C-alpha positions in Angstrom: 10.2 -22.3 -7.8 7.2 -21.9 -10.2 3.8 -20.7 -9.1 2.2 -24.2 -8.8 5.1 -25.5 -6.7 4.8 -22.4 -4.5 1.0 -22.9 -4.0 1.5 -26.5 -3.1 4.2 -25.6 -0.5 2.6 -22.5 1.1 -1.2 -22.3 0.4 -3.5 -24.4 2.5 -5.5 -26.7 0.3 -8.4 -27.0 0.8 -8.6 -23.6 2.4 -10.3 -23.4 5.8 -13.9 -22.1 5.6 -14.2 -18.3 6.1 -15.8 -17.3 9.4 -17.4 -14.2 8.0 -18.8 -13.2 4.6 -16.6 -10.2 3.9 -17.2 -7.8 1.0 -13.7 -6.2 1.2 -11.9 -3.5 3.1 -13.2 0.0 2.4 -10.4 2.1 3.7 -7.2 2.6 5.7 -6.6 5.4 8.2 -3.1 6.4 9.4 -2.7 8.6 12.4 0.4 10.8 12.1 1.8 13.1 14.8 3.9 14.7 12.1 0.6 15.3 10.2 1.6 18.3 8.0 4.7 16.5 6.8 2.7 13.3 6.0 0.0 15.3 4.2 2.7 17.2 2.2 4.4 13.9 1.2 1.2 12.1 0.1 -0.1 15.2 -1.7 3.2 15.5 -3.7 2.8 11.9 -4.9 -1.0 11.4 -5.1 -2.1 15.0 -5.8 -4.6 17.0 -3.7 -6.8 15.0 -1.3 -10.3 14.2 -2.5 -11.8 14.6 1.0 -10.9 17.3 3.4 -12.5 17.7 6.8 -11.1 20.5 8.9 -7.4 20.6 9.7 -7.1 17.0 10.7 -8.5 14.7 8.1 -7.4 14.3 4.5 -8.3 11.4 2.2 -7.4 10.1 -1.3 -9.5 7.7 -3.2 -7.3 4.7 -4.1 -9.1 2.5 -6.6 -12.4 1.5 -4.8 -11.2 2.4 -1.3 -9.7 5.3 0.7 -6.4 6.2 2.2 -7.0 8.7 5.1 -4.5 10.6 7.1 -5.6 11.8 10.5 -3.8 14.0 13.0 -2.4 11.8 15.8 -0.9 12.4 19.2 1.3 9.4 19.9 3.9 9.3 17.2 3.5 8.1 13.6 2.2 4.7 12.5 4.4 1.7 13.3 4.3 -2.0 12.5 1.9 -1.3 9.5 2.3 -2.0 5.8 0.0 -0.2 3.4 -0.7 -2.2 0.2 -1.3 -0.2 -2.9 -2.2 -2.3 -5.9 -1.6 -0.9 -9.4 -3.2 -1.9 -12.7 0.1 -2.7 -14.4 3.7 -3.6 -13.4 4.9 -0.4 -15.2 2.5 1.6 -13.1 3.8 0.0 -9.9 7.4 1.0 -10.9 6.2 4.5 -11.7 4.4 4.9 -8.4 7.3 3.6 -6.4 9.6 6.1 -8.3 7.2 9.0 -7.5 7.3 8.1 -3.8 11.1 7.9 -3.8 11.3 11.2 -5.7 9.1 12.8 -3.0 11.4 11.7 -0.2 10.6 8.0 0.5 13.1 5.2 0.3 12.9 1.9 -1.5 14.8 -1.0 -3.1 14.8 -2.0 -6.7 11.4 -3.5 -7.8 11.4 -7.2 -8.5 9.0 -10.0 -9.4 8.2 -12.5 -6.7 5.6 -14.9 -5.4 3.5 -13.5 -2.5 0.4 -15.6 -2.4 0.3 -15.0 -6.1 3.0 -13.8 -8.6 3.5 -10.0 -8.2 5.6 -7.1 -9.2 6.9 -5.9 -5.8 8.0 -2.3 -5.3 8.4 -1.6 -1.5 8.7 2.0 -0.3 9.1 3.6 3.1 7.6 7.0 3.5 9.7 9.7 5.2 8.0 9.0 8.6 8.7 5.3 8.6 5.5 3.8 7.2 6.0 0.8 4.9 4.2 1.1 1.6 3.9 -2.1 -0.5 3.3 -1.0 -4.1 2.6 -4.1 -6.2 0.8 -5.4 -9.2 -0.4 -9.0 -9.7 1.4 -10.8 -12.6 0.0 -13.6 -14.8 0.0 -17.0 -13.1 2.3 -18.8 -15.5 
């Protein structure tokens, strides 16, 4: 199915009016019981954290937002998907490969429709958190 057919089938038109005037989402915090393992994994892929507060908070700047890892007490994050958007499809493939090389798992990248055409590169970190690495594609 092409993008226009996909939009007609799945996107509400006209869209319902928004209830709030959002400016965006400024960050994502994940609480890990296996905090040191999580920090080691993300540091291997993303490099040293940009923000460090004591022994229980580490953050990386991801585009115009923040990915923060916090020390948790009740297991690791579940039922969450972390979207990471790259500038190019090749960069999405490269980031997914880096996550897998550091101990994550993932399937072969592919192009799909997901609200818009995207290069889809799913990854699961070693502690079970789903990472959705993707890049928007041209709307052909």
